[in-house]
N, C-alpha and C positions, 0 to 999 in steps of 0.2 A: 330205662335204659331196656332196650330190646333184648329179650334174651338173658337177660339176667335172672340172679339167681331168687330174688324175689316174684321175679315177673312168672317164672316157671312153677313158685309156690301158690301165689295166687289165683282163685278164680276168676277173676278178672282186672288185666291188667289192662291200663291206662297207660300207654306210650305215646308221648308228644313229641316230634320230632321237630326240634327247633333249630338245627344245622350249630354253626360254628359262633362264637360270642363275638362282638364288634371289639370287646377287649379283651385279649386273652388272659385267661385263667380268674375271670369273673363270671362266677356261675351265678350271681344276682339278679343278671339283667337280662337275659330271654329264657333263660331255665325257670329262675324266679317269677317272671310273669305268666310263663306258661301254666307254672303249677297254679297259680293264683286262680289264675281264668277259669281252668279246668274245677278247682273246686268252688268258685261263685256260681259255675253252670250246673254243679251236681245238688248245691245246697240249695239255688234257687228253683229248679225241678223237684224236689225234694219239697219246697215250701207249696209251690203249685199243688201236687199232690195231695198234701194233707189237708187243703184247702185253707190254707191262710193267706191266699191270694181272691181280691174282690174283682174283677174285671183286670184291670193293669194294675190293680195297687195293694201292697204291702199291710193289709187293715190288723194283722196281729200282731203287730209291733210291741216291743215292750216302750212304753212312756219312760223312758228314763232321763230325758234330759227337754230342756225348752226346746230344742228345734223340733223334737218328736212332738213334742205336747202340741205344740203348733202347726205341723205337720198332720197330725191327728184333727183339730179344730176344721183345718181346711178341708179334710176328707168328710169330715161331716156336714159341715156349711154345705159343700158341695154333693154331695149327697141326698141331704134331707132340703135341702132348700130353707136352712133355716137363717139366723144373726150368728156373728160371731159369740156374742153373750150369750146367746142360747146353745151352741155349739158348745162351748166350753159349761156350761152350767151341766148339759147332759153329760161331757166327758167325766166332769168333777162325781157324778152323780153314776155313773157306771163303769167307771175307770178305762173301759176299753175300747177302740174304736168299732171292732165288731157288734160288741154288746150293745153300743149305743144304739148302733143303727139296726140292730134287729130288734131290739127294746121299743124303737120308736116306732117302727114298721109295723111291731105286733100291738102297740098300745092305738094305732089309728082304728 
């Protein structure tokens, strides 16, 4: 909130004005969505600045489930022009999309 005690104390206050809630008394709708969007923008910008992005793709993701492993395999296939089995083998060897791409390009 503008001029809140926290805003006065903080070095940088991010105050998002969302207007009244559609459902009175429900602070989870507009305010919660606005908070989530702001946090997503901050973390995405941070990942870009830290170099975890290649082009428009997150290449330093944790490969913690099948969906993310499949996404990593597809990135490797597209970036290196290899088949799916080759991409899977490379990813199993190097354990990360970034390292796989870097090592494959280095070994050429």
